[in-house]
N, C-alpha and C positions, 0 to 999 in steps of 0.2 A: 859835352859830347851829344850830338843829335840822336834822335830816336833810331832804333833798328828793330824792325819787325821780324824777329826770329820766330821759329816754330813755338818755342817755349813762351814767348811774349804773346803769341796768338792764343795759345791755350789758356794762359792766365787771363787775358782779356775776356774770352768767352765764358770762363768760369765765373768771373766777377759779374758779367752781364746776366748770367743765369741766376745769380744771387741778388739781382736787383740793385747793384751798386751804380751810382751815377757816373757819367763820363769823366767829370772833373776829378772825382775821387779815384777812379781807375787810373787816370793820368798820373796822379800823385803816387799811387802804389807802384805803377810801372817804373816811374822815374827813380824811386827809392830802391826798388829791387834790382834794376839793371844799371844803376848809376849813370843814367843819361836822361835827357830831357824829352818827355812826352807831354804834348799839349792836349787840352780838352778837345780842340778841333780835330787834331790828328787821330785821337781815339774815336771820336764820333764818325769820322770818314772811314776809318778802318772797320769799325763795327758795321757800318752800313754796307760796305762792300762784302764783308764776310757773310752777313745775313742774306745778301743777294747771291751767295754762293759764287764768289769771284773765281774766275778761271775754271769753273766746273768742278773744283775740289770741294769735298763735303766738309767744309769748316764748321758747319752748323752742329756737328756732333762733337760735343765737348769730351775731354778726356774722362771726366767723371761718368758720363753716360756710356762712353765706349767701354769702360772697364767694369761695367755691370756683368759682363760675360768674360770668361777666361780668354786672354790674348797672349800671344807670344811676343817676345821683344822685337822680332822682325816685323810683325803686324803693326805694333805700336809705332815703330820708327817710320814705316811706310805711310802711316796716316798723319803723324804729328811731328816727325823728326826725332832728334835725339833728346827725349824728355825723360829718360830713365831715372834721373835724379829725383824728378817729381813723382814718378810712379812709385818709388820705394818709400816716399814720404807722403802718404795720402792725406787729404784734408781732414780737419777735425770731424769726428763722428763716423769716419770710415776706417775699416781695417783691411790691411793688405794680406791676401792669402796667396801663397806660391805653391804650385805643384808642377808635375811634368807630364807631358802628353806621351803618346805611344812612340814618338820619335825622339824622346828624351830631351825635348825642348822645354825650358821653363815657361810656365803659364802664370800670368799675373791677373788678379781680379780684386776689385775694391767692393767691400760689402758693408752696409750700414747695420752692423750687429752690435747691440749693447751687451757687453759681457757681464754675466751674472757674477755676483760676489761669491767666491768660493774660498774655503780654507782647506788647504791640502796638507795632510800629515806627511812627514818625511818618511821615505822608504826605509825599511829595515833590511832590504836585500840589495845585492850588487847587480848592476846591469852592464852588459857589454853588447853592442850591436856591430855587425860586420862593417868595416870601414869602406869597402869597395862597392857598397850598394846591394850586396846580396841580402835576401830576406832571411837572415839568420841572426839569432841572438842567444846570449847566455843569461840565465837568472840564477844567481848563487844565493842560497838561503843560509841563515845562521840560527834558525829556530832550535830550541831545545825541547820541542814537543815530541810526543811518541809517534807522530806521523805528520805528514804534510798533505793537505788536500788541494788539488788544483781543479777548480770548478769551471766548466764552460757555461757562459751565459750567451745564448744565441736567440735570435728571433723574438725579441721582446715586443716589437711592433707597437711601441708606445704611440698613442695618438689615434689608433684604430678603436672603433666603438667596441670591438671584441677583446681589447687588451685586458688581461687579468692583472690589474694593478696591485691588488693586495698580495697576490702570490709573488709578484716581482719584488715588491718592497720587503716581503718576508725573507727573500733570499738576501737582499741588501743588509737587512738587520742581522741575519745569521752570520754573514761574512764579517761584518763590522765588529760583532761581539765575540767572535770565536778566534782564538789564536791558531796560527798554522794553516789558515785558509787563504788561498790566492785565486785569482780570477783571470780567465781568458774571455775577452769580448769578441764575438765572431760575426757581427753584422746583423742587419735588419733590426737595429736597436730601436729605430723609429719607423712609423708607417710610411711617412714621406710620400704620400700620394699627390701627384701633380695634376693640374687641370689640362690633361693631354687628350681629352675626348673620349677616354675609356670609362669615365664615370667613377673611378676609384676614389676621387676626392670626397665623394658623398659618404664614404664609409669612415671618415676620420672626424674626430671631435673638434680638433683645432689645427691651425696651419703648421707647416713644417718648421718655421722659425721658433715657435713656442715649443714644439717637440724637442728641438735641439737644445734650447736653453734650459728647459726643464730636465732633460736627461743629464746635463752637466750637474745640476743641483742634486739629483737623485744619486749619482755615482760619486759625488765628491767625498762622502764619508768613507768610501772604500778605494779611493784613487790610489793610495799607497799600496794596495793589494793587487791592483790590476797589472798583469804582466805585459799585455800587449792588446792592440785593437786592430781589426781589419774590417772593411766594409762588406755589406751584403748587396744583393740586387736592388733592394729598396733605396739604399743610399746612392747606388749607381744611377738611379733615375735622374737625380740632380746633376751628377757629374757628367752624364751624357749630354745634358742640355746646356750646361754652363761651365763645365770644367772644374766645378767645386764639389768636393766630397765632404758632406756633413760630418762624417766620422773623423776626418782630420781636424775639424774645428773642435769637436768634443775632446779628442785626444790632446790637442794643444792646450785647451783650457785646464785639463786635468793633469798635464805633464806626464802623459802615458805614451810609451812607444807605439808608433803608428806604422802600418804597412799597407800598401795598396792592394795586396793580394795574399796568397798563401804564405805561411810563416813556418820556418823550422826553428824550434826552441829547444835548447838544452837546459834542463833543470839540474842544478848542481847542489848536492847536500851531503854532508858527512863523508866526502870523498867519493861519492858515486855520481853517475850521470844517467839521466833518463831523457830520451828523445821524444819530442812532440812534433807532429805535422798538423798544422791548423789551417783550415780554409772554410769559407762560408758554406760551400756545397752548391751542387747544381743537379738538374735532372727533375723529371716529372713522373717518375715511376710510382705506381700505386701499390706495389707488392713489397713485402718485407725483404725478399731476396734482391729485388731491383734497387731498393734504397741502400741495402748493405753494399751491393756491388758498386754503386756510385760513390759511397763513402770510402770504399777500399781502393778506389782507383789509384791513389798515390803510392800504394804498396809496390806497384810495378816499377817505379823509378826512384825510390828512396831506399836507404838502408840505415841500420842502427836506430830505427824509430820504434819506440815502445807503445806510443798512443797516436792513433790517427783520429783526429777530432774534426767533425763538421756538423752542420745543422741543415737549414733550408727546408727539409721535408716535414718538420714539426712533429716527428714521430721518434721519441727517444728509443735508443737501441744500444746495447752493449754486447759485443761478440768478441771472443778470444780465439786466436789462431796461433799456430806454431810454425816457426821457420827453422831450418837447419843452418847452423853457423859453424864455419871451420875454425878449429883451434890449432893454429900452426905451431904453437910452442909444444903442445903435448900430443900432436897428431891424432886428433879425435874430432868428432862432431858433437856439437852442443845443441840442445833444443832450447830455443828462445821464444818466449811468448810475446805476442803483441796484441793490442786491443784496437778494434774498430768501433768508434763511438759516434752516435748521432745524438746531439744535444736536444733537450726538451725546448718547447716554445712556451710563450706566455700569451697565446692567442686562443680564445674560445673556438669551438667548432660550431655551436649553434649560432645562427644568424650571420655567419661570415661566408666568404667566398668558397671555403672548403665545403660547407654544407650545401650551398647553392649548386656547386659543380658536381655534387654527388660523391665527394671523396669520403673515405672512411674516417671516423673520429681518430685523432692521434692517441697513442698510448699515454697512460698516466705515469707520473713519477719523474724523478730527476736523476742525473748522472754526475759522477765526479771521479777523478783519478786520485789514487792514494799512493804515496811514496813512504817507505819505511827506512829507518836509519841503518838497517843491515843490507840495504840495496834491493830489497824485494819491492814489488809494486803490483797494483791491480786496479781495475776499474770497478766502480760500485754503482749499482742501480737500486734506487730506493723508491718505494711508492708511498 
């Protein structure tokens, strides 16, 4: 069978040319792959025409180069034809990441990331995630401890020159060595400053790829205790420019449930249920009241939530409020407590953008939520 220059054959040709493979070797590879005859001269002629941008079509952009940014299936087919079989099987040394854009279209990207070696301990708790795509999950515990603590870790900003690394590692050690402690990761795990003209990249000690792979290593000893992960605005920087969320990579390496935004989590233990609403947080308020109001925003549109947890403002805060709940069985009103929590950060004030901007130093201490086997619960603030 004579040669046939399909879109897939063109992509394969250009990929081999980019790797420095000779025309005769390319002809041999194409013949074997497509089970037809490609000659050295035909490969040379096709390569020359493509490099001269035959027909005005941008064949000079190889699939590998094209997929360094997130692309939809429609975009890929418009450029290269039906090569999705090749897209889902990237070349050696590249990893395929898939996400969805705001139109619910799948996004494909190839990244040359070397995965760190990690050993993950098996979970001791049961996990269930809503099947219809809702950001809702159950975590059922089997611990025989006197209490369960669920600790929010937000705003580590690893990679920033002001990152408090020993404090961060001390939390990791405490969680790893103590039974009955679980973790929620709420974003801004890494500084992830990009060279976008604002100068933030000069505030970080090393580039974002190292921040990503290091964070996987740091979190690996407690991966089995991490209930879920969601990104912050610092991870969003990369997603806005490439369609890639570094948090998704970290979560995938650690086998941790990942959500693109706010999460509703039900913690189940000893026959009781406690509701959590988790999101990274937003807003630039400089007052305690403003920060509380921003953190309490989800109270307006959720119910049966015991803990509203966010971060972002770097100012730890624990406030309890009471709502009235109808008891239709006994015709009475019950008073139900809920807690609005802002998690601590791991970023110094001195020498960082908070100091330069004239923001107040954040409060000291850390927060956690505590569940008891009799169904009681509270949030704890410790200095």
